[in-house]
C-alpha positions as CSV (number, residue, x, y, z in Angstrom):
1,X,7.8,4.9,52.7
2,X,6.2,5.8,50.0
3,X,4.3,2.6,51.6
4,X,4.4,0.5,54.9
5,X,7.7,0.3,56.7
6,X,7.7,-3.5,57.0
7,X,6.0,-6.5,55.5
8,X,2.9,-7.7,57.3
9,X,0.7,-10.7,57.0
10,X,-2.3,-10.0,54.8
11,X,-4.7,-11.6,57.4
12,X,-6.5,-8.8,59.2
13,X,-4.6,-6.0,57.4
14,X,-6.0,-3.2,55.3
15,X,-4.7,-1.3,52.3
16,X,-5.0,2.5,52.6
17,X,-5.0,4.9,49.6
18,X,-6.0,8.5,48.9
19,X,-8.6,8.7,46.0
20,X,-10.8,11.5,44.6
21,X,-13.9,11.7,42.4
22,X,-15.4,14.5,40.5
23,X,-18.7,15.8,41.8
24,X,-20.0,18.8,39.8
25,X,-17.4,21.5,39.6
26,X,-15.3,20.2,42.5
27,X,-13.5,17.0,43.7
28,X,-14.4,14.9,46.7
29,X,-11.3,13.6,48.4
30,X,-11.4,10.5,50.6
31,X,-9.2,7.8,52.0
32,X,-10.1,4.4,50.6
33,X,-9.7,1.4,52.9
34,X,-9.4,-2.0,51.2
35,X,-9.1,-5.6,52.6
36,X,-5.5,-6.6,52.0
37,X,-6.3,-10.2,51.4
38,X,-9.0,-9.8,48.8
39,X,-9.0,-6.2,47.8
40,X,-12.6,-5.5,48.7
41,X,-13.4,-1.9,49.7
42,X,-14.1,-1.8,53.5
43,X,-14.6,1.9,54.0
44,X,-14.3,5.3,52.4
45,X,-13.3,8.1,54.8
46,X,-14.1,11.7,53.7
47,X,-11.3,14.2,54.1
48,X,-12.8,17.0,52.1
49,X,-10.1,19.0,50.2
50,X,-7.6,18.8,53.0
51,X,-5.3,16.3,51.3
52,X,-6.1,17.0,47.7
53,X,-2.5,16.4,46.8
54,X,-1.4,13.9,49.5
55,X,2.3,13.6,49.9
56,X,2.2,10.2,51.5
57,X,0.1,7.9,53.7
58,X,1.6,5.6,56.4
59,X,0.2,3.3,59.1
60,X,1.3,2.4,62.6
61,X,0.1,1.5,66.1
62,X,-1.6,4.9,66.6
63,X,-3.5,4.9,63.3
64,X,-3.0,5.9,59.7
65,X,-1.3,9.2,59.0
66,X,-1.9,11.3,55.8
67,X,0.1,14.4,54.9
68,X,-1.0,17.3,52.8
69,X,1.3,19.4,50.6
70,X,0.7,22.3,53.1
71,X,2.7,20.6,56.0
72,X,-0.4,19.4,57.8
73,X,-0.9,15.8,59.1
74,X,-4.1,14.0,59.6
75,X,-4.5,10.9,61.8
76,X,-7.2,8.3,61.0
77,X,-8.4,5.9,63.7
78,X,-9.0,2.5,62.0
79,X,-11.5,1.5,64.7
80,X,-13.7,4.5,63.8
81,X,-12.8,5.0,60.1
82,X,-12.6,8.8,60.8
83,X,-10.1,11.6,61.0
84,X,-9.4,12.1,64.8
85,X,-6.4,14.4,64.9
86,X,-4.8,17.2,62.9
87,X,-1.2,18.3,63.4
88,X,0.2,21.5,61.8
89,X,4.0,21.4,61.4
90,X,4.9,25.1,61.0
91,X,8.2,26.4,59.5
92,X,9.5,23.1,58.2
93,X,8.6,23.3,54.5
94,X,7.5,20.3,52.6
95,X,6.9,16.9,54.2
96,X,8.8,14.5,51.9
97,X,8.4,11.1,53.6
98,X,7.4,9.4,56.9
99,X,7.9,6.3,59.0
100,X,6.6,5.0,62.3
101,X,9.0,4.3,65.1
102,X,7.3,2.7,68.0
103,X,4.4,5.1,68.8
104,X,6.1,8.1,67.3
105,X,5.9,9.4,63.7
106,X,9.2,10.5,62.1
107,X,8.8,12.9,59.1
108,X,11.5,14.0,56.6
109,X,10.9,17.7,56.0
110,X,12.9,20.3,54.2
111,X,16.1,20.7,56.1
112,X,15.6,18.0,58.7
113,X,13.5,15.5,60.7
114,X,10.2,16.1,62.6
115,X,9.3,13.7,65.3
116,X,5.7,13.7,66.5
117,X,4.4,12.2,69.7
118,X,0.7,11.2,69.1
119,X,0.0,11.0,72.8
120,X,0.5,14.8,73.2
121,X,0.4,16.1,69.6
122,X,3.7,17.8,70.2
123,X,6.6,17.7,67.8
124,X,10.4,18.5,67.6
125,X,12.6,19.4,64.7
126,X,16.2,18.2,64.1
127,X,18.4,19.5,61.4
128,X,19.5,17.0,58.7
129,X,20.0,18.4,55.2
130,X,18.6,16.4,52.2
131,X,16.7,13.8,54.2
132,X,14.3,12.2,51.7
133,X,13.7,8.5,52.7
134,X,12.8,6.9,56.0
135,X,12.4,3.4,57.4
136,X,11.1,3.0,61.0
137,X,11.2,0.2,63.6
138,X,10.8,-0.1,67.3
139,X,14.3,1.3,68.1
140,X,14.4,4.3,65.8
141,X,14.4,5.4,62.2
142,X,16.8,4.8,59.3
143,X,17.2,8.0,57.3
144,X,18.6,8.2,53.8
145,X,20.1,11.6,53.0
146,X,21.8,11.8,49.6
147,X,24.3,8.9,49.5
148,X,24.4,8.6,53.4
149,X,22.3,6.7,55.8
150,X,21.7,7.9,59.3
151,X,20.1,6.3,62.4
152,X,17.8,8.5,64.4
153,X,16.5,7.6,67.9
154,X,13.9,9.7,69.7
155,X,15.5,12.5,71.6
156,X,18.9,12.1,70.0
157,X,20.7,13.7,67.1
158,X,20.9,11.6,63.9
159,X,24.0,9.5,63.6
160,X,25.6,8.6,60.3
161,X,26.0,4.8,60.0
162,X,26.9,4.3,56.3
163,X,28.0,6.1,53.1
164,X,26.8,4.2,50.0
165,X,28.0,4.5,46.4
166,X,25.6,6.4,44.2
167,X,22.4,8.4,44.9
168,X,19.8,6.6,47.1
169,X,16.7,6.3,44.9
170,X,14.6,4.0,47.1
171,X,14.6,2.9,50.7
172,X,12.5,0.1,52.4
173,X,12.7,-1.9,55.5
174,X,11.6,-5.2,57.2
175,X,12.4,-7.1,60.4
176,X,14.7,-4.4,61.8
177,X,16.8,-4.0,58.7
178,X,16.8,-1.5,55.8
179,X,17.3,-1.9,52.1
180,X,18.6,0.9,49.9
181,X,18.6,1.1,46.1
182,X,21.4,3.3,44.6
183,X,21.5,4.6,41.1
184,X,24.4,5.2,38.8
185,X,24.6,8.5,36.8
186,X,22.9,6.9,33.8
187,X,19.8,5.9,35.9
188,X,20.4,2.1,36.1
189,X,20.5,0.4,39.5
190,X,24.0,0.2,40.8
191,X,23.4,-1.4,44.2
192,X,20.8,-3.1,46.4
193,X,22.3,-2.5,49.9
194,X,21.2,-4.5,52.9
195,X,21.8,-2.6,56.2
196,X,21.7,-3.8,59.8
197,X,22.7,-2.3,63.1
198,X,25.5,-4.9,63.6
199,X,27.1,-5.5,60.2
200,X,28.6,-3.4,57.4
201,X,26.4,-2.7,54.4
202,X,26.3,-5.4,51.8
203,X,25.6,-4.8,48.1
204,X,23.5,-7.8,47.1
205,X,23.4,-6.8,43.5
206,X,27.2,-6.7,43.2
207,X,27.4,-10.1,44.9
208,X,25.0,-11.5,42.2
209,X,22.8,-13.1,44.7
210,X,19.8,-13.4,42.4
211,X,17.7,-16.4,43.4
212,X,14.9,-18.3,41.5
213,X,11.3,-18.1,42.7
214,X,11.1,-20.0,46.0
215,X,9.3,-19.7,49.4
216,X,10.2,-16.4,51.1
217,X,9.9,-15.3,54.7
218,X,6.9,-12.8,54.9
219,X,8.3,-11.2,58.0
220,X,11.5,-10.3,56.3
221,X,10.4,-9.5,52.7
222,X,11.0,-6.2,50.9
223,X,9.6,-5.5,47.4
224,X,11.5,-3.3,45.0
225,X,11.6,-2.3,41.4
226,X,15.0,-2.2,39.8
227,X,16.1,-0.4,36.6
228,X,18.8,-2.8,35.4
229,X,20.4,-1.3,32.3
230,X,22.6,-4.1,31.1
231,X,23.4,-7.8,31.6
232,X,21.1,-10.8,31.4
233,X,18.2,-9.0,33.0
234,X,17.7,-5.6,31.2
235,X,14.9,-3.2,31.8
236,X,12.7,-2.8,34.9
237,X,12.4,-5.8,37.2
238,X,10.2,-6.6,40.2
239,X,12.3,-8.2,42.9
240,X,11.8,-9.3,46.5
241,X,14.7,-9.0,49.0
242,X,14.8,-11.7,51.8
243,X,16.6,-9.8,54.5
244,X,17.2,-12.9,56.5
245,X,18.7,-15.0,53.7
246,X,20.4,-11.9,52.2
247,X,19.2,-12.7,48.7
248,X,17.2,-11.3,45.8
249,X,14.3,-13.2,44.1
250,X,13.4,-12.1,40.6
251,X,9.7,-11.8,39.7
252,X,10.1,-10.5,36.2
253,X,9.3,-7.3,34.3
254,X,6.3,-5.9,36.1
255,X,5.6,-2.1,36.2
256,X,4.1,-1.6,39.6
257,X,4.9,1.7,41.3
258,X,4.5,2.8,44.0
259,X,4.4,-0.4,45.9
260,X,2.9,-1.6,49.2
261,X,3.0,-5.2,50.5
262,X,1.3,-7.5,52.9
263,X,3.2,-10.7,53.4
264,X,3.9,-12.2,50.0
265,X,1.2,-10.1,48.3
266,X,2.3,-6.8,46.6
267,X,0.1,-3.9,45.5
268,X,0.9,-1.4,42.8
269,X,-0.5,1.7,41.1
270,X,-0.1,1.7,37.3
271,X,-0.6,4.9,35.4
272,X,-1.6,5.0,31.7
273,X,-4.3,6.2,29.3
274,X,-5.4,8.9,31.7
275,X,-6.2,6.6,34.6
276,X,-4.6,4.9,37.5
277,X,-5.2,1.2,38.1
278,X,-4.8,-0.5,41.5
279,X,-3.4,-4.0,41.0
280,X,-2.4,-6.9,43.2
281,X,0.5,-9.2,42.4
282,X,0.9,-12.6,44.0
283,X,4.1,-14.6,43.4
284,X,3.4,-17.5,41.1
285,X,0.0,-16.2,40.3
286,X,0.7,-14.8,36.8
287,X,-0.2,-11.3,35.7
288,X,-1.4,-8.7,38.3
289,X,-5.1,-8.7,39.1
290,X,-6.9,-5.3,38.7
291,X,-8.7,-4.3,41.9
292,X,-10.0,-0.9,40.9
293,X,-9.5,2.3,38.8
294,X,-9.4,5.8,40.2
295,X,-7.6,9.1,40.7
296,X,-5.2,7.7,43.3
297,X,-2.4,9.7,44.8
298,X,1.0,8.1,44.5
299,X,1.2,6.6,48.0
300,X,-0.2,3.5,49.8
301,X,0.1,1.9,53.2
302,X,-0.7,-1.4,54.7
303,X,-1.8,-1.4,58.4
């Protein structure tokens, strides 16, 4: 979500963002494609004013999807660097988040889930109140709704698989697992929950499984920002969750939000002084490196 649904190697991957520039009295809106390994701009893809306020951007096997605030989806073919499909999802309200499950695109809309089949352009709607966060994999999609987590498979009704303590504020995934961050009423992080299809949820933060900087498995790496209000690590922390080792690695107080990652490289958008900076953070590499400045929407994808 906001970002890719799983960690990928940076080799051969691209970072996708929505940017816009002022030309005369109007804005030119385009999708910016950057090399994930080095940050070099590979292509700029015009999308006119169709996604002036992009809700999110997500990548999968069938291309890169961008959603507008008017419940319209646009699919970009990476081989052509062009918009090749437009899907209008009528009567579902706002499109809050999305994830790719196999070839299908699953979207959290007002009141439920929309599943889109790219081969036909058709879609179906399933009711699920308060669906806000999604993580997709080959077998289906994890859906965070309030404090509950559901599992949705294509053609079936969503099935509740967990009830977590506190409001779910962030949801990520890697290697067939999901990671949920819950917040206490005061706003501080109260849990980092690791979910799998075969085990009960585990709160890694409660288990105090913080680990020092060490080699991590790129295929099972999830990046998060935690607002820790007390204890030995106060303030906002950038952490990596190794879903295989069930541990947290602390990378210190870096303000990068939203996040997208490729292997052990994490990208962030930093707002300040009337501009948005795109930065890349490499574990062990010191301060984030600035890749560009623009009017970026608050969503990125690696595909």
